[in-house]
C-alpha positions as CSV (number, residue, x, y, z in Angstrom):
1,M,163.6,-107.7,-219.3
2,S,162.4,-104.6,-218.1
3,N,164.7,-101.4,-217.9
4,N,164.2,-100.8,-214.4
5,G,164.7,-104.4,-213.4
6,S,168.1,-104.5,-215.0
7,R,169.7,-101.3,-213.4
8,K,172.2,-102.1,-210.8
9,R,171.3,-101.6,-207.1
10,S,172.5,-98.4,-205.5
11,A,173.9,-98.4,-202.0
12,P,171.7,-98.4,-199.1
13,A,170.7,-94.8,-198.1
14,S,172.0,-95.3,-194.6
15,G,175.5,-95.8,-195.7
16,R,175.9,-99.1,-194.1
17,A,177.4,-101.8,-196.1
18,S,174.8,-104.3,-196.9
19,K,175.5,-107.9,-195.8
20,A,177.1,-109.9,-198.6
21,R,174.9,-113.0,-199.4
22,K,176.5,-116.2,-200.7
23,P,174.8,-118.2,-203.4
24,R,172.4,-120.8,-201.6
25,K,172.7,-124.4,-202.0
26,P,169.8,-125.3,-204.2
27,A,168.7,-128.6,-202.1
28,S,166.8,-126.8,-199.4
29,D,165.1,-123.7,-201.0
30,E,162.0,-124.2,-199.0
31,D,163.5,-123.9,-195.6
32,S,163.8,-120.0,-195.3
33,N,161.0,-118.3,-193.5
34,D,161.2,-115.0,-194.7
35,S,161.9,-113.1,-197.9
36,V,165.5,-114.4,-199.1
37,L,166.4,-110.9,-200.1
38,S,165.6,-108.9,-197.0
39,D,169.0,-108.1,-196.6
40,Q,169.7,-106.5,-199.8
41,P,169.5,-102.8,-200.5
42,L,166.5,-101.7,-202.6
43,E,166.6,-100.4,-206.0
44,P,166.2,-96.5,-206.4
45,Q,162.7,-95.9,-207.2
46,R,161.5,-94.6,-210.4
47,E,158.0,-93.3,-210.9
48,P,156.1,-95.6,-213.4
49,S,154.1,-93.9,-216.1
50,P,150.4,-93.7,-215.1
51,L,148.1,-96.7,-215.9
52,P,145.2,-96.0,-218.4
53,D,141.7,-95.9,-216.7
54,E,140.3,-99.0,-215.1
55,P,138.6,-101.3,-217.6
56,T,134.9,-101.2,-217.2
57,I,133.8,-103.9,-219.5
58,K,132.9,-107.1,-217.8
59,L,133.9,-110.5,-219.0
60,P,131.3,-112.5,-220.8
61,E,128.6,-113.7,-218.6
62,E,129.1,-117.3,-219.7
63,L,132.7,-117.1,-218.5
64,L,131.8,-115.3,-215.2
65,K,129.2,-117.9,-214.4
66,S,132.1,-120.7,-214.3
67,F,133.6,-118.7,-211.4
68,Y,130.5,-118.6,-209.5
69,K,130.6,-121.9,-207.3
70,T,127.9,-123.1,-205.1
71,P,128.5,-120.9,-201.7
72,G,129.3,-123.3,-198.7
73,V,129.9,-123.3,-195.0
74,L,133.5,-122.7,-193.8
75,L,135.3,-125.0,-191.8
76,I,139.0,-124.8,-190.6
77,S,141.5,-126.9,-189.0
78,G,145.4,-126.6,-188.1
79,L,147.7,-124.0,-186.8
80,V,145.6,-120.8,-186.2
81,S,148.4,-118.9,-184.0
82,W,149.1,-117.1,-187.4
83,D,152.4,-115.3,-186.5
84,L,153.8,-118.7,-185.6
85,V,153.3,-120.3,-189.3
86,A,156.7,-121.7,-190.7
87,K,158.6,-120.1,-187.8
88,R,161.5,-122.2,-186.4
89,D,160.9,-120.5,-182.9
90,N,157.6,-122.3,-182.3
91,N,157.4,-121.5,-178.4
92,P,154.2,-122.9,-177.3
93,S,153.9,-119.7,-175.0
94,K,153.5,-117.6,-177.8
95,K,150.5,-119.4,-179.2
96,T,147.4,-117.1,-179.1
97,H,145.0,-120.1,-179.8
98,P,145.5,-123.9,-179.6
99,N,145.9,-125.9,-182.7
100,L,142.6,-127.3,-184.1
101,Y,143.1,-130.9,-184.7
102,T,139.5,-131.6,-186.1
103,F,137.5,-129.4,-188.4
104,H,135.5,-126.5,-186.8
105,K,132.8,-124.3,-188.3
106,F,134.3,-120.8,-188.7
107,T,132.1,-117.7,-188.9
108,E,128.5,-117.6,-190.0
109,Q,129.1,-116.3,-193.6
110,K,128.9,-118.4,-196.7
111,Y,131.7,-118.3,-199.2
112,R,131.8,-119.3,-202.9
113,L,135.7,-119.3,-203.0
114,I,138.5,-120.1,-200.5
115,V,142.1,-119.2,-201.4
116,S,145.6,-120.0,-199.3
117,G,149.0,-121.1,-200.4
118,C,151.5,-123.8,-199.6
119,S,153.8,-121.2,-197.9
120,A,151.1,-118.9,-196.5
121,G,149.8,-118.0,-193.1
122,H,146.8,-116.1,-194.5
123,S,143.8,-116.7,-196.6
124,I,141.3,-114.9,-198.7
125,L,137.7,-115.8,-198.8
126,I,135.1,-114.5,-201.4
127,S,131.4,-114.3,-200.4
128,A,128.4,-115.2,-202.6
129,E,128.4,-111.7,-203.8
130,G,131.9,-111.5,-204.8
131,E,133.1,-109.6,-201.8
132,A,136.8,-110.2,-200.6
133,Y,137.4,-111.1,-196.9
134,S,140.9,-111.9,-195.6
135,F,142.5,-113.0,-192.3
136,G,145.7,-114.7,-190.8
137,R,149.2,-113.3,-190.6
138,N,149.8,-109.9,-191.9
139,S,153.4,-108.9,-191.5
140,C,153.8,-107.3,-194.9
141,G,150.3,-105.9,-195.3
142,Q,149.2,-109.1,-197.3
143,L,145.7,-108.9,-196.0
144,G,145.1,-105.3,-197.7
145,F,143.7,-103.4,-194.9
146,G,146.2,-100.8,-195.0
147,D,148.2,-102.0,-191.8
148,T,150.4,-104.9,-190.8
149,T,147.9,-106.3,-187.9
150,T,147.3,-109.8,-187.8
151,R,143.5,-110.7,-188.1
152,N,142.1,-113.8,-186.6
153,I,138.4,-113.5,-188.0
154,P,137.7,-112.8,-191.8
155,E,137.0,-109.1,-192.5
156,P,135.9,-107.5,-195.8
157,I,138.8,-105.5,-197.5
158,P,137.7,-101.9,-197.6
159,T,139.4,-100.9,-200.7
160,L,137.9,-103.6,-202.8
161,K,134.3,-103.1,-201.6
162,G,131.9,-102.7,-204.4
163,F,134.2,-104.9,-206.7
164,N,132.9,-108.3,-207.8
165,I,136.2,-110.7,-207.1
166,I,136.2,-113.8,-209.2
167,H,139.5,-115.3,-208.5
168,A,142.6,-114.8,-206.0
169,A,145.8,-116.3,-205.0
170,V,148.4,-115.7,-202.0
171,G,152.1,-116.5,-201.7
172,R,154.1,-116.4,-198.6
173,N,153.5,-112.8,-197.9
174,H,151.6,-111.2,-200.7
175,S,148.0,-111.5,-202.3
176,L,146.4,-111.3,-205.8
177,F,142.8,-110.5,-206.6
178,V,141.2,-110.5,-210.0
179,T,137.7,-108.6,-210.7
180,D,135.0,-109.4,-212.9
181,T,136.7,-107.0,-215.6
182,G,139.7,-109.1,-215.7
183,T,141.7,-106.7,-213.7
184,V,144.3,-107.7,-211.0
185,Y,145.1,-105.9,-207.8
186,A,148.1,-106.9,-205.4
187,C,149.2,-106.2,-201.9
188,G,151.7,-107.4,-199.3
189,D,155.6,-108.2,-199.6
190,N,157.0,-106.5,-202.7
191,K,160.7,-106.7,-202.2
192,S,160.9,-109.1,-205.2
193,A,158.6,-107.1,-207.3
194,Q,156.1,-109.8,-206.9
195,C,153.2,-107.4,-207.0
196,G,154.0,-106.4,-210.4
197,L,153.8,-102.7,-209.8
198,G,157.0,-101.7,-211.6
199,H,158.8,-101.1,-208.5
200,T,160.3,-102.8,-205.2
201,T,158.7,-100.7,-202.7
202,P,158.8,-103.5,-199.8
203,Q,155.2,-103.2,-198.5
204,I,152.1,-102.7,-200.3
205,L,149.5,-102.2,-197.7
206,V,146.2,-101.9,-199.8
207,P,145.4,-103.7,-203.2
208,T,146.9,-101.9,-205.8
209,R,146.4,-102.4,-209.4
210,V,149.1,-104.6,-211.2
211,R,150.8,-102.9,-214.2
212,Y,149.4,-104.8,-217.0
213,T,147.4,-103.6,-220.0
214,G,146.9,-106.7,-222.1
215,A,143.9,-109.2,-222.5
216,P,141.7,-109.6,-219.5
217,I,143.1,-111.8,-216.9
218,V,140.9,-115.0,-215.7
219,K,143.2,-116.7,-213.3
220,V,146.1,-115.8,-210.8
221,G,148.6,-117.9,-208.9
222,C,151.6,-117.0,-206.6
223,G,154.6,-118.9,-205.5
224,A,156.5,-117.9,-202.5
225,E,158.0,-114.8,-203.9
226,F,156.7,-114.8,-207.5
227,S,153.3,-114.5,-209.3
228,M,151.7,-115.7,-212.5
229,I,148.6,-114.4,-214.3
230,L,146.6,-116.1,-217.0
231,D,144.7,-113.8,-219.7
232,C,141.6,-115.2,-221.4
233,N,143.6,-115.8,-224.6
234,G,145.6,-118.8,-223.0
235,A,148.7,-116.6,-222.4
236,L,150.8,-116.8,-219.2
237,H,152.5,-113.8,-217.8
238,S,154.9,-113.9,-214.7
239,F,156.8,-111.3,-212.4
240,G,158.7,-111.3,-209.2
241,L,161.8,-113.4,-208.1
242,P,163.4,-115.4,-211.0
243,E,166.0,-117.3,-208.8
244,Y,165.4,-120.7,-209.9
245,G,163.9,-119.9,-213.5
246,Q,160.4,-120.1,-212.1
247,L,159.2,-117.1,-214.1
248,G,160.0,-119.1,-217.4
249,H,161.8,-116.4,-219.1
250,N,164.9,-118.5,-219.8
251,T,167.0,-116.8,-217.0
252,D,167.5,-117.0,-213.1
253,G,168.2,-113.4,-213.2
254,K,171.4,-113.5,-210.9
255,Y,174.0,-110.9,-211.1
256,F,176.9,-110.3,-208.8
257,V,177.1,-106.7,-207.4
258,T,180.5,-107.5,-206.1
259,S,182.6,-110.5,-206.2
260,T,180.8,-112.1,-203.3
261,K,177.5,-110.5,-203.2
262,L,174.6,-111.8,-205.3
263,S,171.5,-110.1,-206.5
264,Y,168.7,-110.5,-209.0
265,H,167.0,-108.6,-211.8
266,F,163.5,-109.1,-210.7
267,E,160.7,-108.9,-213.2
268,M,159.0,-105.8,-212.2
269,V,155.9,-106.0,-214.4
270,P,154.0,-109.0,-215.7
271,K,155.9,-110.4,-218.8
272,H,154.7,-112.9,-221.3
273,I,156.0,-116.4,-221.3
274,A,156.5,-117.1,-224.8
275,F,158.4,-120.1,-225.4
276,F,157.4,-123.9,-224.5
277,F,159.5,-126.8,-225.3
278,E,160.1,-130.5,-225.3
279,K,163.1,-132.8,-224.9
280,S,163.7,-135.9,-226.5
281,K,165.6,-138.8,-224.6
282,D,168.7,-138.0,-226.7
283,G,168.8,-134.3,-225.6
284,H,167.4,-132.8,-228.3
285,V,165.1,-129.7,-227.9
286,S,162.2,-128.5,-229.9
287,P,159.6,-125.9,-229.3
288,V,156.1,-126.8,-228.7
289,K,153.5,-125.0,-230.9
290,D,150.2,-123.8,-230.2
291,V,150.3,-123.6,-226.6
292,D,147.0,-122.3,-225.0
293,I,147.3,-122.7,-221.2
294,V,143.8,-123.3,-219.5
295,D,145.1,-123.9,-216.1
296,F,148.2,-123.9,-213.6
297,S,149.4,-124.2,-210.2
298,C,152.4,-122.6,-208.4
299,G,154.7,-124.1,-205.8
300,N,156.9,-122.2,-203.7
301,N,159.6,-122.0,-206.4
302,H,157.9,-124.0,-209.4
303,T,155.1,-124.1,-211.7
304,V,152.9,-126.7,-213.4
305,A,150.6,-125.8,-216.3
306,I,148.2,-127.4,-218.7
307,D,147.1,-126.3,-222.2
308,S,143.9,-126.9,-224.1
309,K,145.4,-130.2,-225.6
310,K,145.6,-131.5,-222.0
311,R,149.5,-131.4,-222.3
312,A,151.4,-130.7,-219.0
313,Y,154.4,-128.4,-218.7
314,S,156.6,-127.5,-215.8
315,W,159.4,-125.1,-215.0
316,G,161.4,-123.6,-212.0
317,F,163.3,-125.2,-209.1
318,G,163.8,-129.0,-210.1
319,G,164.9,-130.5,-206.5
320,F,163.3,-133.5,-205.6
321,G,161.9,-134.3,-208.9
322,R,158.9,-132.0,-208.6
323,L,159.0,-131.0,-212.2
324,G,158.3,-134.6,-213.3
325,H,161.2,-135.0,-215.9
326,A,162.9,-137.7,-214.1
327,E,166.0,-135.4,-213.2
328,Q,166.5,-132.7,-210.6
329,R,167.6,-129.9,-213.0
330,D,166.1,-126.3,-212.5
331,E,164.2,-125.5,-215.9
332,S,163.9,-121.8,-216.8
333,V,161.6,-122.3,-219.7
334,P,158.3,-124.4,-219.4
335,R,159.3,-127.9,-220.4
336,L,156.8,-130.4,-221.6
337,I,156.3,-133.3,-219.2
338,K,156.7,-136.4,-221.4
339,Y,155.0,-138.9,-219.0
340,F,151.6,-137.2,-219.6
341,D,152.1,-136.7,-223.4
342,S,150.2,-139.7,-225.0
343,Q,146.6,-140.5,-226.0
344,A,145.3,-141.9,-222.6
345,R,147.2,-139.8,-220.2
346,G,146.1,-136.1,-220.8
347,V,145.9,-133.9,-217.8
348,R,142.6,-132.5,-216.3
349,S,144.1,-130.4,-213.0
350,V,147.3,-129.8,-211.5
351,H,148.0,-128.8,-208.0
352,C,151.6,-127.8,-206.6
353,G,152.8,-128.1,-202.9
354,A,156.0,-126.7,-201.7
355,T,158.3,-129.4,-203.0
356,Y,155.7,-131.6,-205.0
357,S,153.3,-131.6,-207.5
358,L,149.8,-133.4,-208.1
359,A,148.1,-133.9,-211.5
360,V,144.8,-135.6,-212.1
361,N,144.4,-137.1,-215.6
362,E,141.3,-137.4,-217.9
363,H,140.4,-140.9,-216.1
364,G,140.5,-139.1,-212.8
365,A,143.6,-140.9,-211.6
366,L,145.9,-138.8,-209.2
367,F,149.7,-138.8,-210.0
368,M,152.4,-137.4,-207.8
369,F,155.9,-136.1,-208.5
370,G,158.4,-134.6,-206.0
371,Q,158.6,-135.3,-202.4
372,T,156.1,-134.3,-199.5
373,K,158.6,-135.4,-196.7
374,R,162.2,-134.4,-196.1
375,T,163.4,-138.0,-196.0
376,G,162.9,-141.2,-198.2
377,E,162.6,-141.5,-201.8
378,A,161.4,-138.6,-204.0
379,N,159.1,-139.3,-207.1
380,M,161.5,-138.2,-210.0
381,Y,158.5,-138.6,-212.5
382,P,154.9,-138.8,-212.1
383,K,153.6,-141.9,-210.1
384,P,149.8,-142.8,-209.7
385,V,148.9,-142.6,-206.1
386,Q,147.4,-146.2,-205.9
387,D,145.4,-145.4,-202.5
388,L,143.1,-143.1,-204.5
389,T,142.4,-145.6,-207.5
390,G,138.7,-145.3,-208.3
391,W,137.8,-142.4,-206.2
392,N,136.2,-139.3,-207.8
393,I,138.4,-136.4,-207.1
394,R,136.5,-133.1,-206.4
395,S,139.0,-130.7,-204.9
396,V,142.5,-130.9,-203.9
397,G,144.4,-128.9,-201.3
398,T,148.2,-128.8,-201.1
399,S,150.4,-127.3,-198.3
400,N,153.9,-127.5,-197.3
401,T,154.1,-131.4,-196.6
402,S,150.3,-132.4,-196.2
403,I,147.7,-133.1,-198.7
404,V,143.8,-133.2,-198.3
405,I,141.4,-134.1,-201.0
406,A,137.6,-134.2,-201.3
407,A,136.7,-137.4,-203.2
408,D,133.1,-138.6,-203.7
409,D,131.5,-138.0,-200.1
410,S,134.7,-138.2,-198.3
411,L,137.7,-136.3,-197.1
412,I,141.0,-138.1,-197.7
413,A,144.1,-136.6,-195.9
414,W,147.8,-137.4,-195.5
415,G,151.0,-136.0,-194.3
416,V,154.0,-137.0,-192.2
417,S,154.9,-135.3,-189.1
418,P,155.4,-132.6,-188.1
419,T,151.7,-131.8,-188.7
420,Y,149.8,-128.8,-186.9
421,G,146.2,-130.4,-187.2
422,E,145.7,-129.5,-190.8
423,L,144.6,-133.1,-191.6
424,G,141.6,-132.7,-189.2
425,T,142.1,-136.4,-187.9
426,G,142.1,-135.5,-184.4
427,D,145.1,-135.2,-181.8
428,I,145.7,-138.8,-181.4
429,N,146.8,-139.7,-184.8
430,K,147.9,-136.3,-186.1
431,S,149.9,-137.5,-189.0
432,T,149.8,-140.3,-191.5
433,A,152.1,-141.3,-194.3
434,R,149.5,-142.9,-196.2
435,P,146.2,-141.4,-197.5
436,K,143.3,-142.0,-194.9
437,E,139.6,-141.1,-194.7
438,V,138.8,-138.5,-192.2
439,T,135.8,-140.5,-191.1
440,R,134.0,-137.6,-189.1
441,M,133.8,-135.5,-192.3
442,E,132.0,-138.2,-194.2
443,G,128.8,-137.2,-195.8
444,L,129.4,-133.3,-195.4
445,N,129.6,-132.7,-199.2
446,I,132.7,-130.9,-199.2
447,T,133.0,-128.9,-202.3
448,Q,136.2,-127.1,-202.0
449,V,139.6,-127.6,-200.2
450,A,142.2,-125.0,-199.8
451,M,145.5,-125.3,-197.7
452,G,148.1,-123.0,-196.3
453,Y,151.3,-123.9,-194.8
454,S,149.8,-125.5,-191.8
455,H,146.1,-125.1,-192.0
456,T,143.2,-126.3,-194.1
457,L,140.0,-124.6,-195.1
458,L,136.9,-126.5,-196.6
459,L,133.5,-125.4,-197.9
460,S,130.4,-127.7,-197.1
461,D,127.4,-127.3,-199.3
462,D,124.7,-127.7,-196.7
463,T,121.6,-127.5,-199.0
464,S,120.5,-130.9,-197.8
465,D,119.0,-131.2,-194.2
466,E,121.3,-134.4,-193.8
467,V,124.4,-132.1,-194.0
468,K,122.8,-129.3,-192.1
469,Q,122.3,-131.8,-189.1
470,K,125.8,-133.0,-189.3
471,L,127.1,-129.6,-189.4
472,A,124.9,-128.7,-186.3
473,S,127.0,-131.1,-184.3
474,M,130.1,-129.8,-185.1
475,P,132.3,-127.6,-182.9
476,T,132.6,-123.9,-183.7
477,F,136.1,-121.8,-183.8
478,N,135.5,-118.4,-182.0
479,P,138.8,-116.9,-181.9
């Protein structure tokens, strides 16, 4: 625990008593719209020591090539009135643009990476040359332009000009970027220290270097109010809000300021997740050795990761069974998911939504645990999604309650009402509880899917004339 994270909070400068906050019931963690900590006084700021000079040595060329995906044409659907995303006050008169119930072409530019998040109303796009663009909601400066003005059209982020961005991630109101030297930048909401800068200045308006000096970073991920970074040696580091144990450091960070007022020891700078464990049926706990993480995904308040031996671990908020351990307990240390720990069940990739998790195993089968809807039965442990048996899954997008998957040469989508057009199935059948092919997207060679809270982004590889013709007949979104 960092020193500056463990000091007691001072009284607010205005002299007004801050609102007492009772501990929340852990059943509906995702229902809050804004940062859960906005009513708390801020910690006194301490100037952190200066960071050493920026690294100049690039990651190995072989590794960098793995990030350079084929650039594609950008398509979008869903709710595009960004300031209404995840707001209960969904007054139609406040809509700046009607929802897009089918996919529309969006901008002339081609991109090699598209990024959004299951609690986000903003997105990051990386051009073929590695330039970072962003658009959408900007209430906390998460777009990185030095202001809080919403952008309807992707614009290049000025302070990242000249950098080759290889990976990025977005949380509810913050963003992370990784350069080709393995350096991480963060901007946006920082009330819970989710930007990893060593302090809790509420808003970071331009991308700022995260206070980390270890091995180069190759992948980043964001929960609603926390962040994860993975270094090239397979070690995970986390920072931000520890409320449900989602940082993996064996604590939820809670402490009482007064007898009724709760606060958290935020993790101010990236901290290595050092311990992974497994639990036997009789409750015996033993450490798992030689864990090299190769991939991970963050939901609002949980994380699922896979290691080089294709084992899967999960930790954080346990409600609805989203951790896959057949119980709803929160886990504050990464715990092995027993279901996948056998010869034939190794995990190839993981994808987390707000209250659920998806895993693709070595044979290409899709498993789901947790719950996408607010009613009905939750999957307390991984269950195969039968409707996708036999499909070759290429890319997976997870949102608050919907799922969109590029498989073979089709797009498959499902999500129960309320949906906002993110399924792209048209305005007659806006929602579907069962996976359904989005027929009008067939043959568009979709290479990537990314989903925000209520919108979907796709990349279509238009190198063939057939795809070019299909794209030519699609509508264009010009906000």
